[in-house]
N, C-alpha and C positions, 0 to 999 in steps of 0.2 A: 417174879418181877420185884425189883427194889426201887424205892423212891427216897431221895434225899434232897435237902435244900442246899443250894450252892450260891456263892456270891463272888463277884470279881471287883477289884478296885482299879485295876489297870489292864490295858490291852495285852500286855505281856503275859499276864496270868491266864488270859483266855487262850493264847497261843500254846502255852505249856499244858493247859487243861486238855485241849483238843489233841495235842500230840500224845498225851497219856492215853486218852480214850481210844485213839486209833491203833494202839498196840494190842487191843483186845478184839476178838472176833465177833462177839455178840453185839446186837444193836443197842443203841442208846439215844435218847432224845432229851432235849431241854425244853421245858414248858414254862410259859409265862402267861397266866390267864388262859385264854382260849388259843393262843399261838403255840405251836409245837414245831421245833426245828431239829434236824439231825445233829446230835452232839459231836459228830465227827466232822462237821463243817465249820471252819473258822468263820466264814461269812455269816452263816446262820446264827451261830452263838453270838457273834459281835452285834448282830441286829437286835438281839434281846438284852444285851449287856447293860443298857441304861436302866433296866428294871431291877429293883432290889430283891424281889421275890422270884427266884428261879428254882425250878424243881428239875432235878436230874432223874430220868426214868431209865433204869437198866433192865433190859429184857432178858434177865437171867436171875437165878437165885444163888449162883455160885460166883460171887464177885468180890470175895474177901481181899484178894490182892489189889484189885482196882480201888476199893474203898480205902485201903491203906495209902495208896499213892495220891489219891485226890483229897485226902484229909485236910490239907491246907486251904482248900476251897470250900469246905463245908461251912454252911451258915449257922 
């Protein structure tokens, strides 16, 4: 399992982020405090986007390619 902090300034960034996440088979969640949503859900991630401290939880250890693709969203 990998955990990284992410942040979004605009809704378009969330849409791009979710599109990238959906290209991978493993599960991913976005967490803010005690709330956790599926990272593959645009509506779910949008519901947390107002928060500044978002944590991406990847349910795999082999995610180097994904981490490279989402680097622009890393906090």
